[in-house]
N, C-alpha and C positions, 0 to 999 in steps of 0.2 A: 743338311749337316747336323752333326752331333756336337753340341757346345756344352762345356761344363763351366758354370759361372762360379767364381770364388769371391766371397765377400764377407767381411766382418761388419754386421749391421750395427749402426750407431744406436745409442740409447733411445728408447721410445719416449722418454721424458721431454726430449727436444725434437721439433720437426727437423727432418734431415732431407735436404734436397738430393743428397747422394743416394740414400736408400730409395727415394722415389725414382731416380733415374735408373737404378738397377732393376727395380720392379717393372718399370715401363719397358725397358729393353727386353727383359725376359718375356713379357706378355707379347711384345711386338714380334719377336722371333718365333714364339710358339704359334701365334696367329698366322704366321706365314708358312707353317708346316715344318719348321725345324725342331729337332729334339733338343731340349735344353734341360740340363740337370743343375742342381744347386749344391755347392759345398760351402756351408755357412757356419759362422759363430755369431753369437748375439751378445753385445755388451751388457744387455739387461741381466744376463745370467750371473754376472760378477757379484751382484749384491747378495745372491743366495748362497754363495760359496762360504765354506768354513773360513775361519781366520787364517789358518795356514794356506788355504787355497787363494785367498785374496792377496796374501803376502807374496805368493809365487807369481802372480800375474806380471809384475814388472820384469821379472827374470825371464819370462817367456817372450817378451816383446821382440828382442833381437833374433831369437831362434826357439821354435817350439818343436822338439823332436817328435812328440806324439802326433802332432798335426801332419808332419811330413810322412810318418808311417801310414796314417789313416788315408791321406790323399793318395799316396803311392799305391796302396792296395786298391783303392777305387779306380784309379787310372788303369791299372792292369786288368781289372775286371770289366770295365766299360769301354775302354779304348776310344775316348772322344776324339774328334778331329782337331779340336782346338780348345784350350783353356783360356777363359777370359777373366783376368784378375782385376778386381776393383780395390777395395780397402782390405789391408791385412792387419791393421792396428786395432786393439792390442792383443787379440787372442789367436790369430792365425800365424803371423810373422812371415818374413821372406823365405822361410823353409818350404813354402808351397812351390817356389821356383825350383828348388832342388828336386822335389818330387816330380815335377814336370820334366826336368832334364833327364832324370833317371829312367822315366817311362818313355822318353822319346816323343812326347806330345808337345807341339809348339804352344807357347804362351804369349798372349797379348795382354796389355794392361792399359786401362783407362786411368789417366792421371787427373784426379778430381781437384787436386790442390798442388802445393809445392813441397810435399813431404820428402821428395827425393833430394832436395837441396836445403831444406829448412826444417829443423825438428818439429816445431808446431805447425808447419805447413802453410803459414800465413804471410811470410815475408814482411812482417810488421813487428815493431817493438815500441812500447809506450805510445801507441797511437800514430806512429810514423812509419813510413816504408823503411825496411832494413834488409840489407843484403850481406851482412857481415859474415855469415856462414856459407854463402853461395860460392861453390867451387873451392871451398876451404874446409878446415876442420870445424866441427860443430861445437867446439868448446865455448865460444862466446855465448851460445844459446844457454848452456848450462850456467855460465857465470851470471847471466842476466835473469835466469829463471823464466825463460820465454814460454814454456808450456804451463798453462794454468797458474802463472805467477810463482812457480815453485822450482827451485834448483833441483830438489830431489826428484820431482815428477818429470823434469826435463831430461834426466839422465837416461832412462830407457830409450826414448825415441832418438836421442843423440847418439847413443851407443849403436843402436840399430842402423842409423844412417851411416856411421863411420865404418862398421864392419861389413855391411851388406851393399855398399856402393857398387862394387864391381860385380856382385851377384845380380843386381838389377840390370846392369849394363849388358852382361853376357847371357842372362837367363830369359830375357824378354825379347821376342823377335820384332814386335811392333808396339810402340807406345802411342796411345791415342790421346793427344792433347785436345782439350775441349775449347781452346781458342788459340788464335795465332799469337796473342800476347803472351800466353803461357809458354808456347813453344819457343818464342824469342828468348825468354828468361832461361829456360832449361838448356837450350843450345849454348847460350852464353856461359852457363855453368859447367859446360863440358859434356853434357849427355850426347850420345851419338846421334848426330843430326839426321843421318840416313834412316834411322828407325823411329823418328818422331814425325807423326803426321797429324794434321788437324782434322778432328771429327767432332763437330759441334754436337751438343746434346739436342735431342728433339723434344718437342712438347706436344702432347695430345691436343687435338682440336677441342676447345671448350664447348663447341656446339652452338654457341650464340655469341654474337659480337655486340658491342655497345650500340644502342639504337638511338640515343639522344646525346646531349652534351655532357652527361654525367652529373653527379651530385656531391662528390667529395674528391679530395686528393688522398691517395692511399699509400701508406707505408706498410708493407707486408713482409715480415721476416724476423730474424732473431734480434732481440733487444740487447745489443752489445756495442761496445765502443767502436770496434772495427767496422761495424755496419753503418757508421755515421749517424747513430741515433742522437747523440748530443749535438752534433752539427745541425741536424734537422731541427731540433728543439730551438737552438739559437736563431736559425734562419726564420722559423715560424714566429718566434717572439718579435723579431725585427719587422716582419710583415704585419703582425697584429698591431704593433705600435704605430704603424703607418696607415692604419685603416683596414687591414686584412685583404683577402682576395675574393671574398664573396661566397666561398664554400668552406666547409670544415675540413680539418685534417683527421683522418681515421688511422689509428695506429693499431695493427693487429700482429700479435706475436708474444713470445715470452723469452726470458733470458735474464742475465745478471742485472740489467738495468730496469727490470720490470717495476720495482717499487718506485724508483725515481721517475719513471714515465707516468705511472699512475698518479703520483702526487702532483706532477706537473700538469696533468690533464684535468685534475679534479676541480670542479666548479667553473669550468670554462665552456663557453658556447661554441668556440671555434676549434676545439680539439675533443675527440672521443677516443678513449683507450678501450678497446673491446676484448682484450685478452687473446687467447689462442683460438683461431678459427679452424673448423674442420675443412676438408677439401672442397665440399660443395659451397660452404660459406665463402671460402677464398675465391672461387670462380664467380660467385654473385657479386662480391665486393669489387673485384677487378672490373667486371663488366659495367659497373655503375660509377666508374671513376672518371673524373675529368683528366687525371693523369696519375700514374704510379711513380713514386719517387724512390730512387736507389742511390743514396749518397755515400756509399762505402768509402772509408778512408784507406782500407787495404786494397791490394791489387786483386780484385776478383778474377778467378780463373775462367768463370763463365758468367752466370747471372740468370738463373732460371726465372726469377720473378719478372725480369725485363722481357724475356721471350713470351712468358705467359700473358703479359700485358699486350704485347704485339699481336698475339693470337686472338685476343678479344677486341682488336681494333682500337687500343688505347695507347696514346703516346706516353713517353717516359721522360722523366728528368733524372739523369744519372751523372755520377762523377766521371770526369773526362780522363780516365786512366784505366789501365788493365784491359780486360775483355770488353768493357762497355764501349770503347771507341770503335770496335768493329761490329758490335751489335746495334748500336744506335747511330744513325746518320744525323748528325747535328743539323737542326733546322728542317729536317725532312720527316723523320720518324719520331723525333723527340728533341730534347735539348741536353747538352752536356755542360755541366758547370765546372769551374776550376776546383780541383780536388782540395778538400780541407778548408775551403773558404765559404763561410756562412753568407757573406754578402753576395757572392756569385750564385749560390744556391737560391737565396731569396729572390734575386733578380730573375732567374730562370722560372721559378714557381710563379712569379707574377706574370711573366710573359706568356706562359703556357695556359694560364687561367683567364687571361684578359681577352683574347680573340677567339670567339666561338667558331667562326668559319675556318680560321687557320688551324685550330685544334682538331676539327673534324678532318681536314685534309691530312694532317699528320697521322691521325688514327687510321685513315684509309691506307696511307703509305706503309704504316707499321704492319697492318694485316697482310699487305702484299709481300712485304719482306719476310714475314713468317712463312707464308705459303711457299715461297721460293727457296727458303734456306733451312727451316726448322720444323717442318711438318713430319708426321710419322712416315709417310712415303719416302721422303728424302732421307730420313734417319735410317730406315731399313736398307735402302739401296746402298748407302755409304758403309754401313756396318757389315753387310754381307760381302760387299766388294773387298773390304779389308781382310775379312776372314779368308776368303778364297785366295787372295793374293798371298797371304802368309802360308796357307796350306800348300799351294802350288809351288811357292818359292823355297820351301824348306829343303835344305840340302846339307845335312850334317850339323844342325844346331844353329843358334842365333848368329854365331860368327860367320856362317855361310849365307846368311840371308841377304838377298840382293838389296841394293839401295832403293829407296822408295821415294817417289815424288808425290806431291799433293798440291793442287792448284791453290788451296787456301794458304798454304805455308808461306807463299811469297806475296800474299795479297797486300794491298795498301794498308788494310787494317792492321796486319801484323807489323808492318814497318812503323806505323804511328804508335802502336802499342809499345813496341820496344823503345822508341824514342821517349815516350812519356815515362816509362819505367826508369830509364836512365836519368831522367831529370829528378 
């Protein structure tokens, strides 16, 4: 097949799981012999623009006519079998869908977050779950300044969501949800259920699994409120006051809470803040972990770090909501704590570090779960199957696309995820 991947790359100043997923899918498809082209913009280029150019960026978020023309010309010249859209914010815009429609090329889209129903894409406000804009006008997001804490910055994504809602619905023939939990939310918001299928992200095999009991608990990710960093700090302090768990906490990453985390860790023997790790350092740190902790307070649409831990045979302690409830089998491949509760997180961390034999059993089960559901072989099979289904089923545009079923969409994990979100 000939696939054209459309993606606005996030800034390189912050690690991006989405960028990594796109790169890995492209490499996987090419390795299998498919022809894959890239149509990209990079957020890094914004800083080098002139002042008028920077001012113009927000105006192009809802619609970028130059991008539409450029993509349309490329589609006419190359005639790919399918266009795979990932992120279009802020430099591409949903105008890419109009280009695909005009060229008669079917488009699929991976939904990496909740941007189709929530301007910042997080379903969170002030550290708590929020669905005020879901299925409704995005004006509350502007009123609360949900994107980067700014009302002005929230206007462009809110306008884009409002004016392009129907374009997304009619211009995409298959939406790839990266978890059943995410699909539940989007179906509830009114997105066309027959075009929403679950296609979990895959994770490359790290090449080595944990060989002993591990030497630390690891937090690996963005240092932000939504990722549960402050919750983890409170839970770890409670554990330390009660004698600790016998291994240190290693915190790796960067973000808005970096200074706060560094100050918190300074002078402590039970906490090490190591800054931003490169990919190889991340793999080594995961493989040496007693457990990886993912205490997000927002509803994660997937959770790459969870699956990366499972790939290395390491159990996970994760918040019991969002996608985590379908990735982690509580008590089998890891432990789920009550979302937002430091005492529950502390209890799970103590349990997972207390029994070496049970920990190893969970690590073995986690590796088995990875092999069955999240390996490159499984990822390639599901991706190519969906492409072929879209290409074969196309008959006069997205409105003619046949209903699609997916075994994961009705999984028990999806049901639990939806129920947790509703709470």
